[in-house]
C-alpha positions in Angstrom: 63.9 47.2 164.9 65.4 43.9 163.7 63.1 41.4 162.0 63.6 37.7 162.6 62.1 34.6 161.0 59.6 34.3 163.8 58.2 37.7 162.8 57.6 36.6 159.2 54.1 35.1 159.6 52.9 38.2 161.5 54.4 40.5 158.8 52.8 38.5 156.0 49.4 38.4 157.7 49.6 42.2 158.4 50.5 42.8 154.8 47.7 40.7 153.5 45.1 42.4 155.7 46.4 45.9 154.7 46.4 44.9 151.0 42.9 43.5 151.2 41.5 46.6 152.9 43.3 48.8 150.4 41.9 46.8 147.5 38.4 47.1 149.0 38.5 50.8 149.7 40.3 51.9 146.5 37.8 50.4 144.1 37.2 53.0 141.3 33.4 53.0 141.7 33.7 53.5 145.4 36.3 56.2 145.1 34.3 58.1 142.5 31.5 58.6 145.0 33.7 60.8 147.2 36.5 62.3 145.0 37.2 62.8 141.4 38.9 65.1 138.9 37.2 68.5 138.4 36.3 69.3 134.8 37.2 72.6 133.1 40.6 73.1 134.7 42.6 71.0 132.3 43.0 67.5 130.9 42.5 64.9 133.8 45.8 63.3 132.9 47.7 66.5 133.4 45.9 67.2 136.7 46.7 63.7 138.0 50.3 63.9 136.9 50.6 67.2 138.9 49.1 65.6 142.0 51.3 62.5 141.6 54.5 64.7 141.5 53.3 66.7 144.5 52.5 63.6 146.6 55.7 61.9 145.7 57.7 65.0 146.7 55.7 65.5 149.9 55.5 61.9 151.1 58.5 60.0 149.6 60.8 63.0 149.0 60.5 64.3 152.6 61.2 60.9 154.1 64.3 60.3 151.9 65.5 63.9 152.4 65.3 63.6 156.2 66.4 60.0 156.6 69.1 60.1 154.0 69.7 57.7 151.1 72.4 56.0 153.2 71.5 55.6 156.9 73.2 53.4 159.5 73.0 53.5 163.3 75.9 55.0 165.2 76.8 51.7 166.8 76.8 49.9 163.4 79.0 52.5 161.9 81.4 52.4 164.8 81.8 48.6 165.2 81.4 47.4 161.6 82.7 50.2 159.5 85.6 51.6 161.5 88.1 48.8 160.7 90.8 48.8 158.0 88.4 47.2 155.5 86.7 49.1 152.6 83.3 50.4 153.7 82.4 51.3 150.1 80.6 48.0 149.3 78.4 48.1 152.4 77.4 51.7 151.8 76.8 51.1 148.1 74.4 48.2 149.0 72.6 50.5 151.4 72.3 53.1 148.6 70.9 50.6 146.2 68.3 49.5 148.7 67.3 53.1 149.4 66.9 53.7 145.7 64.7 50.6 145.4 62.5 51.7 148.3 62.2 55.2 146.8 61.1 53.8 143.5 58.5 51.5 145.1 57.2 54.3 147.2 56.7 56.6 144.2 55.1 53.8 142.2 52.7 53.1 145.0 51.8 56.8 145.3 51.3 57.0 141.5 49.1 53.9 141.6 46.9 55.4 144.3 46.5 58.5 142.3 45.7 56.4 139.2 42.6 55.1 141.0 40.8 58.4 140.1 41.3 57.6 136.3 42.7 54.2 135.3 43.3 55.4 131.7 46.1 57.6 133.0 48.0 54.7 134.7 50.9 54.4 132.2 51.6 58.2 132.4 51.3 58.2 136.2 53.7 55.2 136.5 56.2 56.9 134.2 55.8 60.0 136.4 56.5 57.9 139.5 59.7 56.6 138.0 60.9 60.1 137.0 60.0 61.5 140.4 61.9 58.7 142.1 65.0 59.4 140.1 64.8 63.1 140.8 64.1 62.6 144.5 66.9 60.1 145.0 69.4 62.2 143.0 68.6 65.4 145.0 68.9 63.5 148.3 72.2 62.0 147.3 73.6 65.4 146.3 72.4 66.8 149.6 74.1 64.0 151.6 77.4 64.4 149.8 77.4 68.2 150.2 76.7 67.7 153.9 79.6 65.3 154.1 81.9 67.8 152.4 80.9 70.5 154.9 81.6 68.1 157.8 85.0 67.0 156.4 85.9 70.6 155.5 87.8 69.6 152.4 87.6 70.8 148.8 85.1 69.3 146.4 86.5 66.6 144.2 86.0 66.4 140.4 84.7 63.4 138.5 82.7 60.4 139.4 84.8 59.6 142.5 83.1 62.6 144.2 79.9 60.6 144.5 81.5 57.4 145.8 79.8 56.3 149.1 83.2 55.4 150.5 84.0 59.1 150.7 81.1 60.0 152.9 81.9 61.4 156.3 80.6 59.2 159.2 78.4 61.9 160.5 76.7 62.1 157.1 75.4 58.5 157.0 75.4 57.8 160.7 74.5 61.1 162.4 73.9 61.1 166.2 70.5 62.6 165.8 68.4 59.9 167.3 66.3 59.3 164.2 66.7 55.5 164.3 65.8 55.2 167.9 62.8 57.6 167.4 61.6 55.5 164.5 61.8 52.4 166.6 59.9 54.0 169.5 57.3 55.4 167.1 56.8 51.9 165.7 56.5 50.3 169.1 54.3 53.0 170.8 52.4 54.1 167.7 53.2 57.7 168.5 54.8 59.8 165.8 55.7 62.5 168.4 59.1 60.8 168.9 60.0 61.6 165.3 59.0 65.2 165.7 61.2 65.4 168.8 64.1 63.9 166.8 63.6 66.6 164.2 63.9 69.2 166.8 67.1 67.7 168.2 68.6 67.5 164.7 67.8 71.2 164.1 69.3 72.1 167.4 72.5 70.3 166.5 72.8 72.3 163.3 71.8 75.7 164.8 73.5 75.7 168.2 73.5 79.5 168.6 71.8 82.6 167.2 72.3 86.3 167.6 70.1 87.6 170.5 67.5 90.3 169.8 65.7 92.7 172.1 62.0 92.2 172.1 60.2 95.5 172.7 56.7 96.0 174.0 54.9 94.5 176.9 55.0 91.0 178.2 52.3 89.6 175.9 53.7 91.2 172.8 57.3 90.0 173.7 56.2 86.4 174.2 54.2 86.4 170.9 57.2 87.9 169.1 59.5 85.3 170.6 57.2 82.5 169.4 57.1 84.1 165.9 60.9 84.4 165.9 61.2 80.7 166.8 58.9 79.8 163.9 60.9 81.9 161.5 64.1 80.0 162.5 62.3 76.6 162.0 62.0 76.9 158.3 60.7 73.4 158.0 57.7 74.1 160.2 57.0 77.3 158.3 57.3 75.6 155.0 55.0 72.8 156.1 52.3 75.3 157.0 52.6 77.0 153.7 52.4 73.6 151.9 49.1 72.8 153.7 47.7 76.2 152.6 48.8 75.5 149.1 47.0 72.1 149.2 43.9 73.8 150.6 44.0 76.3 147.7 44.7 73.7 144.9 42.4 70.9 146.0 39.0 72.4 145.1 40.4 73.8 141.8 41.6 70.4 140.5 39.5 67.8 142.3 35.9 67.6 143.5 34.9 66.4 146.9 31.5 65.3 147.9 30.5 64.4 151.5 34.0 64.2 152.7 34.9 67.9 152.0 34.2 69.1 155.6 36.3 66.2 157.0 39.2 67.0 154.6 39.0 70.7 155.5 39.1 69.9 159.2 42.3 67.7 158.7 44.0 70.5 156.7 43.2 73.2 159.2 44.3 71.0 162.1 47.6 70.1 160.3 48.2 73.8 159.5 47.8 74.6 163.2 50.0 71.7 164.4 52.8 72.8 162.0 53.1 76.1 163.8 52.5 74.8 167.3 56.2 74.0 168.1 56.6 76.7 170.7 53.6 75.6 172.7 54.7 71.9 172.5 58.2 72.8 173.8 56.6 74.6 176.8 54.6 71.5 177.5 57.6 69.2 177.2 59.9 71.5 179.3 58.1 72.6 182.4 61.2 74.5 183.6 60.9 76.8 180.5 57.3 77.5 181.3 58.1 78.4 184.9 60.9 80.6 183.7 58.5 82.7 181.7 56.3 83.4 184.8 52.6 83.9 184.9 49.9 81.2 185.2 49.8 78.1 183.0 46.6 79.3 181.4 48.1 82.7 180.5 51.3 81.2 179.0 49.2 78.6 177.1 46.9 81.3 175.7 49.7 83.5 174.6 51.6 80.8 172.8 48.4 79.5 171.2 48.2 82.7 169.1 50.6 81.5 166.4 49.1 78.0 165.9 45.5 79.3 166.1 46.6 81.9 163.5 47.6 79.1 161.2 44.2 77.5 161.6 42.4 80.8 160.9 44.4 81.5 157.8 43.7 78.0 156.5 40.0 78.3 157.2 40.0 81.7 155.5 41.4 80.0 152.4 38.8 77.3 152.6 36.0 79.8 153.1 37.0 81.6 149.9 37.7 78.7 147.6 35.7 75.7 148.9 31.9 75.3 148.5 31.2 75.0 152.3 28.6 76.9 154.2 29.7 79.6 156.7 28.4 77.6 159.7 30.5 74.6 158.6 33.6 76.7 158.2 33.1 78.2 161.6 32.8 74.7 163.1 35.9 73.6 161.3 37.8 76.7 162.6 36.7 76.4 166.2 37.1 72.6 166.4 40.5 72.6 164.7 41.8 75.3 167.0 40.7 73.3 170.0 42.2 70.1 168.6 45.5 71.9 167.9 45.8 73.3 171.4 44.9 70.0 173.0 47.5 68.1 170.9 50.2 70.7 171.6 49.5 70.7 175.4 49.4 66.9 175.6 51.6 65.9 178.6 54.1 63.0 178.6 52.4 59.7 177.8 51.7 57.6 180.9 53.5 54.4 179.8 53.3 53.2 183.4 49.5 53.4 183.4 47.5 50.5 184.9 47.2 47.5 182.6 43.8 46.0 182.1 43.9 42.2 181.3 41.0 41.0 179.3 39.4 37.6 179.7 41.0 36.3 176.5 44.6 36.9 177.7 45.0 40.3 176.0 46.1 43.4 177.8 45.5 47.1 177.2 46.1 50.4 178.9 43.0 52.6 178.7 44.6 55.7 180.2 47.5 55.5 177.8 45.2 55.2 174.8 43.1 58.2 176.0 46.3 60.2 176.3 47.5 59.2 172.8 44.3 60.3 171.1 44.1 63.7 172.8 43.7 66.1 169.8 42.7 63.6 167.1 39.5 62.8 168.9 38.5 66.5 168.7 39.4 66.4 164.9 37.1 63.4 164.4 34.2 65.1 166.3 34.7 68.4 164.4 34.8 66.6 161.0 31.6 64.8 161.8 29.8 67.9 163.0 31.0 69.9 159.9 29.8 67.1 157.6 26.4 67.1 159.2 26.1 70.9 158.8 27.5 70.8 155.3 
């Protein structure tokens, strides 16, 4: 999305409001009432440095890895960089800007972690700088190696190998729809567009696979096919394992007070959503669902086995390592499973839903909003019930 001067006042106002809310909510005395560093595991500085590295890698590193240090739209690469002029300066400027954004993102993440113990701020800021350098270097190497595979030429030696001018067009301006998906996500406030773009990007890289015979009955074959799909989508599999690792490390390094059931619900829900790709594809492609035969309820129940298994595994880890009562864990498991299935079976958003015009000149689409919160509402209700039970 392009930003003009007319958008500047709105952007400044939004930034001021977000900064004010962040300053109010992240006051150390307010944060200490809900979360803090657990004693007995190690020095608080070491614990917070570990969490800062992990968050920088998960938040900033994932974004830079998928987006790429240098990213242009397909149209911009075709019309602005296809002429006889040198494209190196333009790409170098984009790389510098990406490096600056990576550094600011890691410093912001380290600052948020430092709220738990302000005395560790210098060490955490230094950790953020080191993490930014490592993330940016790894993403740059990955992009250049992808360019070499696309151009099918031998690797160069020396510093010219890392020159942006040598990048293949498909390496910095791939036709994967990420830019369009990001624009739609910003306009519609629905991150599902980015998930769809990730699927398209994966399909472009893995256009064929060796077929396998699935033995057993119908139910066993469908579950095996969904498990095989998950094994091929290593990103989704890794995301589920990362959620399980966070659920295991969180109570050992930090203490949570009243928000522990809410955090457990979010983790269980995220673990289920990470493995619910097969059920989402069946919802988005009705022809595939019809091709499998059977009723909608039967197909949905069979393909809900894998995501519900992710929820159950995460809840088992929480039950063994967290200080939650058994009824609270059961509520988290049942509610997160329901929320996961509801989110995965969400139909296409009704953007043509009726518009309700308020008396002050505003407009809203209630049916669209209800469709967008399908799944997250169940997470909120489950978290509140689990918090009440304890």
